[in-house]
SEVOGU-881009 format. One record per residue (C-alpha): residue in one letter; residue number from 0; x, y, z. Coordinates in Angstrom, 1 decimal. Layout:
// SEVOGU-881009
{rec 'A', NUM, {X, Y, Z}}
...
// end
This chain:
// SEVOGU-881009
{rec 'A', 0, {31.8, 18.0, 38.0}}
{rec 'T', 1, {28.3, 18.7, 37.4}}
{rec 'I', 2, {25.8, 19.0, 40.4}}
{rec 'Y', 3, {22.0, 18.9, 40.0}}
{rec 'T', 4, {19.7, 19.9, 42.9}}
{rec 'Y', 5, {15.8, 19.7, 43.1}}
{rec 'Q', 6, {13.8, 19.8, 46.3}}
{rec 'G', 7, {16.7, 19.6, 48.7}}
{rec 'K', 8, {18.1, 16.6, 46.8}}
{rec 'Q', 9, {21.4, 16.5, 44.5}}
{rec 'A', 10, {22.7, 14.2, 42.4}}
{rec 'C', 11, {26.5, 14.4, 40.7}}
{rec 'F', 12, {28.4, 13.6, 37.4}}
{rec 'L', 13, {32.0, 13.3, 37.1}}
{rec 'G', 14, {33.2, 13.6, 33.8}}
{rec 'N', 15, {36.8, 13.4, 32.2}}
{rec 'A', 16, {37.1, 14.2, 28.8}}
{rec 'N', 17, {40.8, 13.7, 28.6}}
{rec 'W', 18, {41.5, 10.3, 26.6}}
{rec 'N', 19, {44.7, 9.1, 27.8}}
{rec 'T', 20, {45.1, 10.6, 31.7}}
{rec 'D', 21, {43.1, 9.7, 34.7}}
{rec 'F', 22, {42.2, 12.4, 37.1}}
{rec 'T', 23, {41.4, 12.5, 40.9}}
{rec 'V', 24, {38.2, 14.7, 41.5}}
{rec 'N', 25, {37.8, 16.3, 44.9}}
{rec 'L', 26, {34.1, 16.6, 45.3}}
{rec 'M', 27, {32.7, 17.9, 49.0}}
{rec 'G', 28, {35.9, 16.6, 50.6}}
{rec 'T', 29, {35.8, 12.9, 49.1}}
{rec 'N', 30, {38.3, 12.3, 46.4}}
{rec 'Y', 31, {37.3, 10.0, 43.5}}
{rec 'K', 32, {39.2, 8.9, 40.5}}
{rec 'V', 33, {37.6, 9.5, 37.1}}
{rec 'P', 34, {39.5, 7.2, 34.5}}
{rec 'A', 35, {40.2, 8.8, 31.1}}
{rec 'W', 36, {37.5, 9.1, 28.6}}
{rec 'S', 37, {34.5, 8.1, 31.2}}
{rec 'V', 38, {32.0, 9.6, 33.2}}
{rec 'T', 39, {31.2, 8.7, 36.9}}
{rec 'I', 40, {27.4, 8.9, 38.3}}
{rec 'L', 41, {26.8, 9.6, 42.3}}
{rec 'P', 42, {23.0, 9.9, 42.7}}
{rec 'D', 43, {23.7, 11.4, 46.0}}
{rec 'C', 44, {26.9, 13.0, 45.5}}
{rec 'F', 45, {28.6, 10.7, 47.7}}
{rec 'T', 46, {28.3, 7.0, 46.5}}
{rec 'E', 47, {29.8, 6.1, 43.4}}
{rec 'V', 48, {27.1, 3.8, 41.6}}
{rec 'Y', 49, {28.2, 3.4, 37.9}}
{rec 'S', 50, {31.5, 4.5, 36.0}}
{rec 'T', 51, {31.6, 3.9, 32.0}}
{rec 'A', 52, {35.0, 2.9, 32.6}}
{rec 'K', 53, {33.8, -0.1, 35.0}}
{rec 'I', 54, {30.9, -1.7, 33.4}}
{rec 'N', 55, {30.0, -5.0, 35.2}}
{rec 'N', 56, {28.8, -7.1, 32.4}}
{rec 'Q', 57, {29.6, -10.4, 30.8}}
{rec 'I', 58, {31.8, -11.0, 27.9}}
{rec 'S', 59, {30.6, -14.4, 26.1}}
{rec 'I', 60, {33.5, -15.5, 23.5}}
{rec 'M', 61, {31.4, -17.5, 20.7}}
{rec 'E', 62, {32.8, -20.9, 19.2}}
{rec 'K', 63, {31.1, -22.7, 16.4}}
{rec 'L', 64, {31.0, -26.5, 17.0}}
{rec 'P', 65, {30.5, -29.3, 14.6}}
{rec 'N', 66, {27.2, -30.7, 13.8}}
{rec 'E', 67, {26.8, -33.2, 16.4}}
{rec 'A', 68, {24.2, -35.1, 14.2}}
{rec 'D', 69, {27.1, -36.2, 12.5}}
{rec 'D', 70, {28.4, -39.6, 13.1}}
{rec 'E', 71, {31.9, -39.6, 14.3}}
{rec 'K', 72, {33.2, -42.3, 12.2}}
{rec 'E', 73, {31.0, -41.3, 9.2}}
{rec 'P', 74, {30.9, -37.9, 8.9}}
{rec 'Y', 75, {27.1, -37.0, 7.0}}
{rec 'E', 76, {28.5, -35.9, 3.6}}
{rec 'L', 77, {26.1, -33.5, 1.9}}
{rec 'K', 78, {25.1, -34.5, -1.5}}
{rec 'W', 79, {24.4, -31.9, -3.9}}
{rec 'L', 80, {22.1, -31.7, -7.0}}
{rec 'W', 81, {22.2, -28.5, -9.3}}
{rec 'R', 82, {20.8, -26.7, -12.4}}
{rec 'A', 83, {21.4, -23.8, -14.5}}
{rec 'E', 84, {19.4, -20.5, -14.4}}
{rec 'H', 85, {18.7, -19.2, -18.1}}
{rec 'P', 86, {15.7, -17.5, -20.2}}
{rec 'E', 87, {13.7, -19.9, -21.7}}
{rec 'H', 88, {13.5, -19.7, -25.2}}
{rec 'L', 89, {10.1, -20.6, -27.1}}
{rec 'K', 90, {10.2, -22.6, -30.3}}
{rec 'H', 91, {9.7, -19.4, -32.7}}
{rec 'G', 92, {12.6, -17.3, -31.0}}
{rec 'P', 93, {10.7, -15.2, -28.0}}
{rec 'V', 94, {11.6, -15.2, -24.5}}
{rec 'K', 95, {9.1, -16.7, -22.3}}
{rec 'G', 96, {7.7, -14.2, -19.7}}
{rec 'S', 97, {9.4, -11.0, -21.5}}
{rec 'V', 98, {7.5, -8.2, -20.5}}
{rec 'M', 99, {8.7, -5.3, -23.3}}
{rec 'S', 100, {11.2, -4.7, -25.8}}
{rec 'A', 101, {12.6, -1.2, -26.7}}
{rec 'N', 102, {15.4, 0.2, -28.8}}
{rec 'K', 103, {17.7, 1.5, -26.0}}
{rec 'L', 104, {18.7, 0.3, -22.4}}
{rec 'L', 105, {15.9, 1.2, -19.8}}
{rec 'D', 106, {16.6, 2.1, -16.1}}
{rec 'Q', 107, {16.2, -1.3, -14.0}}
{rec 'K', 108, {13.6, 0.0, -11.5}}
{rec 'V', 109, {11.5, 1.2, -14.3}}
{rec 'V', 110, {10.9, -2.0, -15.7}}
{rec 'T', 111, {10.5, -4.6, -12.7}}
{rec 'N', 112, {8.5, -1.9, -10.6}}
{rec 'D', 113, {9.6, -3.5, -7.5}}
{rec 'T', 114, {8.5, -6.9, -8.4}}
{rec 'S', 115, {11.8, -8.2, -8.2}}
{rec 'D', 116, {15.6, -7.8, -7.9}}
{rec 'Y', 117, {16.7, -9.3, -11.2}}
{rec 'L', 118, {16.2, -8.2, -14.7}}
{rec 'W', 119, {17.2, -9.8, -17.8}}
{rec 'Y', 120, {18.7, -7.6, -20.7}}
{rec 'M', 121, {18.9, -9.6, -23.7}}
{rec 'T', 122, {19.4, -8.6, -27.6}}
{rec 'R', 123, {20.1, -10.5, -30.8}}
{rec 'L', 124, {23.5, -10.2, -32.5}}
{rec 'K', 125, {22.3, -12.5, -35.6}}
{rec 'P', 126, {18.4, -13.6, -36.3}}
{rec 'R', 127, {19.8, -17.2, -34.1}}
{rec 'D', 128, {22.3, -15.7, -31.8}}
{rec 'M', 129, {21.1, -13.9, -28.5}}
{rec 'F', 130, {23.2, -11.9, -26.0}}
{rec 'S', 131, {22.1, -11.8, -22.7}}
{rec 'M', 132, {23.1, -10.0, -18.9}}
{rec 'L', 133, {21.7, -10.7, -15.4}}
{rec 'L', 134, {21.4, -7.9, -13.4}}
{rec 'S', 135, {20.7, -8.1, -9.6}}
{rec 'M', 136, {19.6, -5.2, -7.3}}
{rec 'A', 137, {21.7, -6.3, -4.2}}
{rec 'S', 138, {24.3, -4.0, -3.1}}
{rec 'M', 139, {22.6, -1.3, -5.2}}
{rec 'L', 140, {22.1, 2.3, -3.4}}
{rec 'N', 141, {18.5, 2.2, -1.6}}
{rec 'Y', 142, {18.1, 5.0, 0.3}}
{rec 'G', 143, {18.8, 8.6, 0.7}}
{rec 'A', 144, {17.9, 12.1, -0.6}}
{rec 'R', 145, {16.0, 11.9, -4.1}}
{rec 'F', 146, {16.6, 8.2, -4.4}}
{rec 'D', 147, {14.0, 7.5, -6.7}}
{rec 'E', 148, {16.1, 9.6, -9.4}}
{rec 'V', 149, {19.3, 7.3, -9.2}}
{rec 'D', 150, {19.7, 5.4, -12.0}}
{rec 'V', 151, {20.0, 1.6, -11.5}}
{rec 'G', 152, {20.7, -1.0, -14.1}}
{rec 'I', 153, {22.6, -1.2, -17.2}}
{rec 'H', 154, {22.7, 2.1, -18.9}}
{rec 'G', 155, {25.5, 1.5, -21.5}}
{rec 'P', 156, {27.3, 1.7, -23.8}}
{rec 'V', 157, {27.4, -1.6, -24.4}}
{rec 'K', 158, {29.9, -2.7, -26.9}}
{rec 'L', 159, {31.3, -5.9, -28.7}}
{rec 'I', 160, {34.9, -5.6, -29.1}}
{rec 'G', 161, {37.0, -7.8, -31.4}}
{rec 'D', 162, {39.7, -7.8, -33.8}}
{rec 'K', 163, {40.0, -8.9, -37.7}}
{rec 'G', 164, {43.1, -11.3, -36.8}}
{rec 'S', 165, {45.3, -8.3, -36.9}}
{rec 'K', 166, {45.9, -5.2, -34.5}}
{rec 'E', 167, {42.9, -3.6, -36.1}}
{rec 'E', 168, {40.1, -3.3, -33.4}}
{rec 'V', 169, {36.2, -4.0, -34.4}}
{rec 'V', 170, {33.9, -2.4, -32.1}}
{rec 'K', 171, {30.0, -2.9, -32.4}}
{rec 'D', 172, {27.8, -0.6, -29.9}}
{rec 'L', 173, {24.7, -2.4, -28.8}}
{rec 'S', 174, {23.2, 0.3, -26.9}}
{rec 'G', 175, {20.6, 1.2, -29.6}}
{rec 'N', 176, {19.5, -2.1, -30.4}}
{rec 'K', 177, {16.5, -4.0, -29.8}}
{rec 'W', 178, {16.5, -5.3, -26.1}}
{rec 'T', 179, {14.2, -7.6, -24.8}}
{rec 'Y', 180, {13.3, -7.6, -20.8}}
{rec 'K', 181, {12.5, -10.5, -18.7}}
{rec 'V', 182, {12.0, -9.7, -14.7}}
{rec 'G', 183, {12.4, -12.2, -12.2}}
{rec 'L', 184, {14.4, -15.6, -12.2}}
{rec 'E', 185, {12.5, -18.6, -13.8}}
{rec 'G', 186, {13.6, -20.5, -10.9}}
{rec 'I', 187, {12.2, -18.3, -8.1}}
{rec 'E', 188, {9.2, -16.6, -9.8}}
{rec 'E', 189, {8.1, -19.2, -12.1}}
{rec 'K', 190, {8.9, -22.7, -10.7}}
{rec 'G', 191, {9.5, -22.0, -6.9}}
{rec 'L', 192, {13.0, -24.2, -6.8}}
{rec 'Q', 193, {13.2, -22.7, -3.4}}
{rec 'K', 194, {10.3, -24.4, -1.9}}
{rec 'V', 195, {9.9, -28.0, 0.0}}
{rec 'D', 196, {7.1, -28.9, -2.3}}
{rec 'S', 197, {8.0, -27.3, -5.8}}
{rec 'R', 198, {6.5, -29.5, -8.6}}
{rec 'H', 199, {9.8, -28.8, -10.7}}
{rec 'S', 200, {11.7, -31.9, -9.3}}
{rec 'S', 201, {13.0, -32.9, -12.5}}
{rec 'G', 202, {15.9, -31.4, -14.2}}
{rec 'W', 203, {18.3, -31.1, -11.5}}
{rec 'K', 204, {21.7, -33.0, -12.1}}
{rec 'T', 205, {23.8, -35.3, -9.8}}
{rec 'Y', 206, {26.8, -35.5, -11.9}}
{rec 'N', 207, {29.5, -32.9, -12.9}}
{rec 'L', 208, {28.9, -30.4, -9.9}}
{rec 'P', 209, {29.9, -27.0, -11.5}}
{rec 'S', 210, {32.3, -24.4, -9.5}}
{rec 'N', 211, {32.8, -21.1, -10.4}}
{rec 'R', 212, {29.7, -21.1, -12.6}}
{rec 'L', 213, {27.4, -18.0, -12.8}}
{rec 'F', 214, {23.5, -18.3, -12.4}}
{rec 'V', 215, {23.4, -21.6, -11.1}}
{rec 'W', 216, {21.0, -23.6, -8.6}}
{rec 'Y', 217, {22.4, -25.8, -5.7}}
{rec 'K', 218, {20.4, -28.1, -3.3}}
{rec 'T', 219, {21.1, -30.8, -0.6}}
{rec 'T', 220, {19.4, -32.3, 2.2}}
{rec 'F', 221, {21.0, -32.1, 5.8}}
{rec 'K', 222, {20.6, -33.2, 9.4}}
{rec 'A', 223, {19.3, -30.6, 12.3}}
{rec 'P', 224, {22.2, -30.5, 14.8}}
{rec 'L', 225, {21.2, -31.8, 18.4}}
{rec 'G', 226, {20.6, -29.6, 21.3}}
{rec 'T', 227, {19.5, -26.4, 21.6}}
{rec 'D', 228, {22.4, -24.0, 20.4}}
{rec 'P', 229, {21.9, -21.4, 17.7}}
{rec 'V', 230, {22.5, -23.0, 14.3}}
{rec 'V', 231, {24.5, -21.3, 11.6}}
{rec 'V', 232, {25.7, -22.6, 8.0}}
{rec 'D', 233, {29.2, -21.7, 7.1}}
{rec 'L', 234, {28.7, -20.6, 3.1}}
{rec 'M', 235, {32.6, -20.2, 3.1}}
{rec 'G', 236, {33.5, -20.9, -0.7}}
{rec 'L', 237, {30.5, -19.4, -2.6}}
{rec 'G', 238, {30.4, -16.1, -4.4}}
{rec 'K', 239, {27.2, -14.2, -4.0}}
{rec 'G', 240, {23.6, -15.3, -4.0}}
{rec 'T', 241, {20.9, -16.3, -1.6}}
{rec 'A', 242, {19.8, -19.2, 0.6}}
{rec 'W', 243, {16.7, -21.0, 1.5}}
{rec 'V', 244, {16.2, -23.5, 4.5}}
{rec 'N', 245, {13.0, -25.6, 4.0}}
{rec 'G', 246, {11.7, -22.8, 2.0}}
{rec 'H', 247, {12.5, -20.1, 4.3}}
{rec 'N', 248, {15.0, -17.3, 2.9}}
{rec 'I', 249, {17.9, -16.9, 5.4}}
{rec 'G', 250, {19.3, -14.0, 3.2}}
{rec 'R', 251, {21.6, -12.8, 0.6}}
{rec 'Y', 252, {25.2, -14.6, 1.2}}
{rec 'W', 253, {28.2, -12.6, -0.3}}
{rec 'P', 254, {31.3, -14.0, 1.2}}
{rec 'A', 255, {33.2, -13.5, -1.7}}
{rec 'Y', 256, {33.6, -9.7, -0.8}}
{rec 'L', 257, {36.7, -9.2, 1.4}}
{rec 'A', 258, {37.4, -6.5, 3.9}}
{rec 'D', 259, {40.2, -4.4, 3.3}}
{rec 'Q', 260, {43.5, -6.4, 5.0}}
{rec 'D', 261, {45.2, -3.4, 6.6}}
{rec 'G', 262, {43.9, -1.4, 9.4}}
{rec 'C', 263, {43.4, -4.1, 12.1}}
{rec 'S', 264, {45.1, -4.3, 15.6}}
{rec 'I', 265, {45.2, -6.7, 18.5}}
{rec 'S', 266, {44.2, -3.7, 21.0}}
{rec 'C', 267, {41.3, -1.7, 20.7}}
{rec 'D', 268, {40.6, 1.8, 22.4}}
{rec 'Y', 269, {37.6, 3.8, 21.9}}
{rec 'R', 270, {38.7, 6.8, 23.6}}
{rec 'G', 271, {39.0, 10.1, 22.0}}
{rec 'T', 272, {37.8, 11.4, 18.9}}
{rec 'Y', 273, {35.6, 8.5, 17.2}}
{rec 'G', 274, {36.6, 7.5, 13.6}}
{rec 'S', 275, {35.8, 4.9, 11.4}}
{rec 'N', 276, {39.0, 3.4, 11.6}}
{rec 'K', 277, {39.0, 2.7, 15.1}}
{rec 'C', 278, {39.0, -0.9, 16.3}}
{rec 'L', 279, {38.6, -2.4, 12.9}}
{rec 'T', 280, {38.3, -6.2, 13.0}}
{rec 'N', 281, {38.3, -9.2, 10.5}}
{rec 'C', 282, {40.5, -7.5, 7.9}}
{rec 'G', 283, {40.9, -9.6, 4.9}}
{rec 'N', 284, {37.9, -11.5, 5.7}}
{rec 'P', 285, {34.3, -11.5, 4.4}}
{rec 'T', 286, {32.0, -9.5, 6.3}}
{rec 'Q', 287, {30.0, -12.4, 7.2}}
{rec 'R', 288, {30.3, -16.2, 6.1}}
{rec 'W', 289, {28.1, -17.7, 8.9}}
{rec 'Y', 290, {24.4, -17.5, 8.5}}
{rec 'H', 291, {21.8, -18.1, 11.2}}
{rec 'I', 292, {19.3, -20.8, 10.7}}
{rec 'P', 293, {16.1, -20.4, 13.5}}
{rec 'R', 294, {15.8, -23.8, 14.7}}
{rec 'S', 295, {11.9, -22.9, 14.3}}
{rec 'Y', 296, {12.7, -23.5, 10.5}}
{rec 'L', 297, {14.2, -27.1, 11.1}}
{rec 'R', 298, {12.7, -30.4, 11.0}}
{rec 'D', 299, {13.4, -33.6, 13.0}}
{rec 'D', 300, {13.9, -35.3, 9.7}}
{rec 'D', 301, {15.8, -34.0, 6.6}}
{rec 'N', 302, {16.1, -30.5, 5.8}}
{rec 'L', 303, {16.3, -28.8, 2.6}}
{rec 'L', 304, {19.1, -26.3, 1.6}}
{rec 'V', 305, {18.7, -24.2, -1.6}}
{rec 'L', 306, {21.3, -21.7, -3.1}}
{rec 'F', 307, {21.2, -19.6, -5.9}}
{rec 'E', 308, {24.7, -18.8, -7.1}}
{rec 'E', 309, {25.0, -15.3, -9.0}}
{rec 'F', 310, {28.9, -15.1, -8.8}}
{rec 'G', 311, {30.5, -18.5, -8.9}}
{rec 'G', 312, {32.0, -20.5, -6.3}}
{rec 'T', 313, {31.8, -24.0, -4.8}}
{rec 'P', 314, {29.3, -25.3, -2.5}}
{rec 'L', 315, {31.6, -28.2, -1.4}}
{rec 'N', 316, {32.8, -26.1, 1.4}}
{rec 'V', 317, {29.3, -25.7, 3.1}}
{rec 'K', 318, {28.8, -26.9, 6.6}}
{rec 'F', 319, {26.6, -26.6, 9.5}}
{rec 'Q', 320, {27.6, -26.2, 13.0}}
{rec 'T', 321, {26.2, -24.8, 16.2}}
{rec 'V', 322, {27.3, -21.9, 18.4}}
{rec 'S', 323, {28.0, -21.5, 21.9}}
{rec 'P', 324, {29.4, -19.1, 24.5}}
{rec 'V', 325, {32.2, -21.7, 25.4}}
{rec 'T', 326, {34.2, -19.1, 27.3}}
{rec 'I', 327, {32.6, -16.5, 29.5}}
{rec 'C', 328, {34.1, -13.5, 31.4}}
{rec 'G', 329, {33.0, -10.9, 33.8}}
{rec 'N', 330, {34.9, -8.4, 36.2}}
{rec 'T', 331, {33.6, -6.1, 38.7}}
{rec 'Y', 332, {34.8, -3.7, 41.3}}
{rec 'E', 333, {33.9, -4.5, 45.1}}
{rec 'G', 334, {30.5, -3.3, 46.3}}
{rec 'N', 335, {28.8, -4.8, 43.4}}
{rec 'A', 336, {27.7, -8.6, 42.4}}
{rec 'L', 337, {29.2, -10.2, 39.6}}
{rec 'E', 338, {27.0, -12.5, 37.4}}
{rec 'L', 339, {28.1, -15.1, 35.2}}
{rec 'S', 340, {25.7, -17.3, 32.9}}
{rec 'C', 341, {26.1, -20.1, 30.2}}
{rec 'Q', 342, {23.6, -20.6, 27.5}}
{rec 'A', 343, {20.5, -22.6, 28.4}}
{rec 'G', 344, {21.7, -26.4, 28.7}}
{rec 'S', 345, {25.1, -25.4, 29.3}}
{rec 'L', 346, {27.2, -25.7, 32.6}}
{rec 'I', 347, {29.9, -23.9, 34.0}}
{rec 'S', 348, {32.9, -26.4, 33.9}}
{rec 'E', 349, {35.9, -24.9, 34.2}}
{rec 'V', 350, {37.6, -21.8, 36.0}}
{rec 'R', 351, {40.4, -20.6, 33.8}}
{rec 'F', 352, {41.3, -17.2, 35.5}}
{rec 'L', 353, {40.2, -16.0, 38.8}}
{rec 'S', 354, {41.8, -13.0, 40.6}}
{rec 'F', 355, {40.3, -10.7, 43.3}}
{rec 'G', 356, {42.4, -8.0, 44.0}}
{rec 'N', 357, {44.1, -5.7, 41.2}}
{rec 'P', 358, {44.2, -8.1, 38.1}}
{rec 'K', 359, {45.0, -6.6, 34.8}}
{rec 'G', 360, {44.2, -7.4, 31.0}}
{rec 'S', 361, {40.8, -8.0, 29.2}}
{rec 'C', 362, {38.7, -11.3, 28.6}}
{rec 'G', 363, {41.0, -14.1, 27.1}}
{rec 'A', 364, {44.2, -12.2, 28.4}}
{rec 'Y', 365, {43.9, -11.8, 32.2}}
{rec 'E', 366, {46.8, -11.2, 34.3}}
{rec 'K', 367, {47.2, -11.5, 38.1}}
{rec 'G', 368, {48.3, -8.3, 39.9}}
{rec 'T', 369, {50.4, -7.5, 42.9}}
{rec 'C', 370, {47.9, -8.6, 45.2}}
{rec 'E', 371, {45.0, -10.9, 45.8}}
{rec 'A', 372, {42.6, -12.6, 48.3}}
{rec 'S', 373, {44.0, -16.2, 48.6}}
{rec 'N', 374, {40.4, -17.6, 49.5}}
{rec 'A', 375, {38.6, -16.1, 46.8}}
{rec 'A', 376, {39.1, -19.4, 44.3}}
{rec 'S', 377, {37.9, -21.8, 46.5}}
{rec 'F', 378, {34.7, -19.8, 47.5}}
{rec 'I', 379, {33.7, -18.9, 43.5}}
{rec 'K', 380, {34.4, -22.5, 42.3}}
{rec 'K', 381, {32.1, -23.8, 44.9}}
{rec 'A', 382, {29.3, -21.3, 43.7}}
{rec 'C', 383, {29.6, -21.7, 40.3}}
{rec 'L', 384, {31.3, -24.9, 38.7}}
{rec 'G', 385, {28.6, -27.4, 37.6}}
{rec 'K', 386, {26.1, -24.8, 37.4}}
{rec 'E', 387, {23.9, -22.8, 34.5}}
{rec 'S', 388, {24.9, -19.3, 36.2}}
{rec 'C', 389, {26.2, -18.1, 39.6}}
{rec 'S', 390, {26.0, -14.6, 41.1}}
{rec 'I', 391, {29.1, -13.4, 43.5}}
{rec 'E', 392, {28.9, -10.8, 45.9}}
{rec 'V', 393, {32.4, -8.9, 45.3}}
{rec 'S', 394, {33.8, -7.7, 48.9}}
{rec 'E', 395, {36.3, -8.8, 51.3}}
{rec 'N', 396, {33.9, -10.0, 53.9}}
{rec 'V', 397, {32.7, -13.0, 51.1}}
{rec 'L', 398, {36.2, -13.3, 49.2}}
{rec 'G', 399, {38.4, -12.6, 52.0}}
{rec 'P', 400, {41.2, -9.8, 52.2}}
{rec 'T', 401, {43.2, -8.9, 49.3}}
{rec 'G', 402, {46.4, -7.2, 51.0}}
{rec 'C', 403, {46.1, -4.6, 48.5}}
{rec 'H', 404, {46.5, -0.9, 49.8}}
{rec 'M', 405, {45.2, 1.1, 46.7}}
{rec 'T', 406, {43.2, 4.1, 46.2}}
{rec 'E', 407, {41.1, 2.2, 43.8}}
{rec 'K', 408, {38.5, -0.4, 44.9}}
{rec 'N', 409, {39.6, -4.1, 44.5}}
{rec 'M', 410, {38.4, -5.8, 41.6}}
{rec 'L', 411, {37.3, -9.3, 40.8}}
{rec 'A', 412, {37.9, -10.7, 37.4}}
{rec 'I', 413, {37.0, -14.5, 36.1}}
{rec 'E', 414, {37.2, -16.0, 32.7}}
{rec 'A', 415, {35.3, -19.5, 32.8}}
{rec 'V', 416, {34.3, -22.5, 30.5}}
{rec 'C', 417, {30.6, -23.3, 29.5}}
{rec 'H', 418, {30.2, -27.0, 28.2}}
{rec 'Q', 419, {26.9, -28.2, 26.5}}
{rec 'Q', 420, {25.2, -31.0, 28.3}}
{rec 'F', 421, {23.1, -33.9, 26.3}}
{rec 'Y', 422, {20.5, -35.6, 28.1}}
// end
């Protein structure tokens, strides 16, 4: 217990640093139960107003819903166009837009000077044969001490390894070849394929849509989802690249990069010394597969999605969805108010769980305890159902006697469902 006094007033803090055992603290003749790994605040050293283990907050379980703009009988099928990305060679052999040549491999940031994330390294093996490599700055180290001295790009050795039809290996080191450098992508810097008003509409193909091809552009049009819920695009199935909606860059995607499959568990407990392996989630899945599209980017008519794929994947699984907090939960102790709120345009349509007494568990897995108020359900349903939000005063005077004989205060726990309303 820590007591602060100033000009005749005092405030108290009760801390329990034990990570698995609750303690009862007697402070000035009154007992207070302090849960494990928590802090309790008493502004007047008598009234408990806050406990880090008893936070009164709402939990929303988000659900991704299909694009309601699709016809149920005939879902809106995305029609894809595609075109390859490669350096353009001029009539006599040089590469269009190349910036320099050198008889060695140069550091990427020296050549690009932060004007682009992309740099082509190209050399000739024979007079007519060009050997190229696309290097992207994405995911490379871009912070920390002496960052400017960290080498980035291709530094070699670059070797071609073959054989003469036997076990004899032939190695040709290309590191000292004459290398030609071209900054950026033709599709972005030169043609602006990501723009809605790009003048380079020719060259897109509708046939033989490629999958698992490196350095390829895809584009399609889609209908804006109805309603006001946030919109996301599911890019699962693609490898790594960048996405634009109506010319707006919505970010780099990398769903092909998966988290480790081990380390996740159903239960999560942050008590005790923190470690990077605590409360791991999404094991074996990409860190992100849904990318937010601000509604201010969308049009009432057809919208344009453009993808630049670097690693190889397929756009056939791409779909647009809305995100809505379908399930909302809240719990708090007696003496507080519990507020529940759906997203704008949605109403509380169902109460799946409700208990005022000594309920147990957490959102999605609440359980009734040994005692509870029998009249609480009817009162709360009347106050909340059909409304966008509601506030409940948590007390036996409002919700009825619980019949619980506990040292702790009564608790109210609610799990409800939100449904969006269309007008």
